[in-house]
C-alpha positions in Angstrom: 5.8 19.9 -28.5 5.5 22.7 -26.0 4.7 20.2 -23.2 7.9 18.3 -23.9 9.9 21.5 -23.4 8.1 22.3 -20.2 8.8 18.7 -19.0 12.5 18.9 -19.8 12.8 22.3 -18.1 11.1 20.9 -15.0 13.4 17.9 -15.0 16.4 20.1 -15.3 15.3 22.3 -12.5 14.5 19.3 -10.2 17.9 17.7 -10.9 19.6 20.8 -9.6 17.5 20.9 -6.5 18.2 17.2 -5.8 21.9 17.7 -6.4 21.9 20.6 -3.9 20.7 18.4 -1.1 23.4 16.8 1.0 22.3 13.3 1.9 25.3 12.5 4.0 24.3 14.9 6.8 23.1 13.1 10.0 19.6 13.8 11.1 19.4 15.6 14.5 17.4 14.1 17.3 15.0 17.1 17.2 14.3 16.4 13.5 13.7 12.7 14.2 11.3 13.6 16.9 9.4 16.1 14.7 9.2 13.5 12.0 7.8 10.9 14.4 5.2 13.4 15.6 4.1 13.9 12.0 4.1 10.2 11.2 2.1 9.1 14.3 -1.4 10.2 13.0 -0.5 8.7 9.6 0.3 5.4 11.1 -2.9 5.4 13.2 -4.9 6.0 10.1 -3.0 3.2 8.2 -3.6 0.8 11.1 -7.3 1.6 11.3 -7.6 1.0 7.5 -5.5 -2.2 7.7 -7.6 -3.7 10.5 -10.9 -2.6 9.0 -9.9 -4.1 5.6 -8.9 -7.3 7.4 -12.3 -7.6 9.1 -14.0 -6.9 5.8 -11.8 -9.5 4.0 -12.8 -12.1 6.5 -16.5 -11.4 5.9 -15.9 -11.7 2.1 -13.8 -14.8 2.6 -16.7 -16.4 4.5 -19.1 -15.3 1.8 -16.9 -16.8 -0.9 -16.7 -20.1 1.1 -20.4 -20.2 1.5 -20.9 -19.4 -2.2 -18.5 -22.2 -3.1 -20.4 -24.7 -0.9 -23.8 -23.6 -2.2 -22.8 -23.6 -5.8 -23.8 -27.2 -6.2 -23.0 -28.4 -9.7 -22.8 -24.9 -11.3 -19.2 -24.5 -12.4 -19.6 -20.8 -13.1 -20.6 -20.0 -9.5 -17.8 -22.3 -8.2 -15.2 -20.5 -10.3 -16.5 -17.1 -9.2 -16.3 -18.1 -5.5 -12.8 -19.4 -6.0 -11.7 -16.2 -7.7 -13.3 -14.1 -4.9 -11.4 -16.0 -2.3 -8.1 -15.7 -4.3 -8.5 -11.9 -4.6 -9.3 -11.5 -0.9 -6.2 -13.5 0.1 -4.0 -11.5 -2.4 -5.4 -8.2 -1.0 -4.7 -9.3 2.6 -1.1 -10.2 1.6 -0.6 -6.8 0.0 -2.0 -5.0 3.0 0.0 -6.9 5.6 3.3 -7.2 3.7 3.5 -3.7 2.3 5.0 -2.1 5.5 7.6 -4.9 5.7 8.7 -4.3 2.2 8.9 -0.5 2.7 10.9 -0.9 5.9 13.2 -3.4 4.1 13.8 -1.0 1.3 14.3 2.1 3.5 16.3 0.4 6.3 
């Protein structure tokens, strides 16, 4: 019960802070430049992870294809290879489409 009161108190305090911020103010060029400087290393790390994950995904996709071909008549191995390929493609879509969705929502 004590945790609920603490949570309610925090929500009440945070709502006052959010209401105190004026979102209609324009951002100065200096603030934009500072934000871009902060964001630059983050984007470098993100791009490194994105391209590394893409290379790794291609390796796993080739492995899934070879497993599918080598499965012969074993239906279990064939299904496992198809699921691996599906998961790799879904992961690639998420990695490459996420920035577009964020930029669409923000912009």
